[in-house]
C-alpha positions in Angstrom: 4.2 5.9 19.0 7.7 6.0 18.0 7.8 2.3 16.8 5.3 3.7 14.0 7.0 3.9 10.4 5.8 5.1 7.0 6.3 3.4 3.6 5.5 5.1 0.5 5.2 2.8 -2.7 4.7 2.7 -6.1 3.5 -0.4 -7.9 3.6 -1.2 -11.8 2.5 -3.9 -13.5 -1.1 -4.7 -14.6 -2.3 -3.3 -11.3 -5.2 -1.3 -12.5 -8.7 -3.0 -13.1 -7.9 -6.0 -11.2 -9.2 -5.0 -7.5 -5.7 -4.2 -6.4 -7.1 -0.9 -4.5 -9.8 -2.8 -2.7 -7.6 -5.6 -1.8 -4.9 -3.3 -0.7 -7.5 -1.4 1.5 -9.0 -4.5 3.2 -5.4 -6.2 3.7 -4.3 -3.1 5.5 -7.4 -2.8 7.7 -7.1 -6.3 8.5 -3.5 -5.9 9.9 -4.5 -2.4 11.5 -2.2 -0.4 8.9 -3.3 3.2 8.3 -2.8 5.0 5.0 -4.1 5.3 1.6 -4.0 3.8 -1.8 -4.8 5.3 -5.4 -4.5 4.6 -9.3 -2.0 7.0 -11.2 -2.5 8.3 -14.8 0.8 6.4 -15.7 -1.1 2.9 -14.8 0.8 2.6 -11.5 -0.7 2.3 -8.2 0.5 4.3 -5.3 0.0 3.8 -1.9 1.2 5.0 1.8 1.3 2.7 4.9 1.7 3.7 8.3 1.8 1.3 11.6 4.0 -1.0 13.4 7.2 -1.7 11.6 6.6 -5.3 10.7 3.2 -4.7 9.7 4.1 -2.2 7.2 6.9 -4.3 5.7 4.4 -7.2 5.6 2.2 -4.8 3.6 5.0 -3.8 1.1 5.7 -7.4 0.7 2.0 -8.0 0.3 2.4 -5.4 -2.5 4.6 -7.6 -4.5 1.6 -9.9 -5.4 -1.4 -7.9 -4.7 -5.1 -9.0 -5.7 -5.4 -12.4 -7.3 -5.9 -10.9 -10.9 -2.9 -8.6 -10.5 0.6 -9.2 -12.3 3.1 -7.0 -10.4 6.2 -5.8 -12.1 7.9 -3.9 -9.7 7.6 -2.1 -6.3 9.4 0.9 -5.5 9.6 1.7 -1.7 10.8 4.4 0.6 10.6 4.3 4.4 10.2 7.6 6.2 8.7 9.3 9.4 4.9 8.8 9.8 2.3 11.5 8.8 -0.2 10.7 11.1 -2.3 8.8 9.1 -5.8 7.6 10.7 -7.5 4.7 9.0 -7.0 3.5 5.6 -8.8 4.9 2.3 -9.1 4.6 -1.4 -8.0 7.9 -2.7 -9.5 8.9 -6.1 
């Protein structure tokens, strides 16, 4: 599993109340990417993606647009070592 990477992202803009988390979960599951997504109190969305590097980078790129109703201003990403995520969930 040495080909797995992790991306920890913070997405800002109009990203809460626009199905961003649900669409992120569905897209990650379709790609076979593990991790989680949640809303933050400051209006941003935070997510972690783990999986093959190409698929994780695809998810980070996807975050630039997100759900149809979202209006993304910025995506901050930090790549690192995987932490063993299994499946993809919405955290509350």
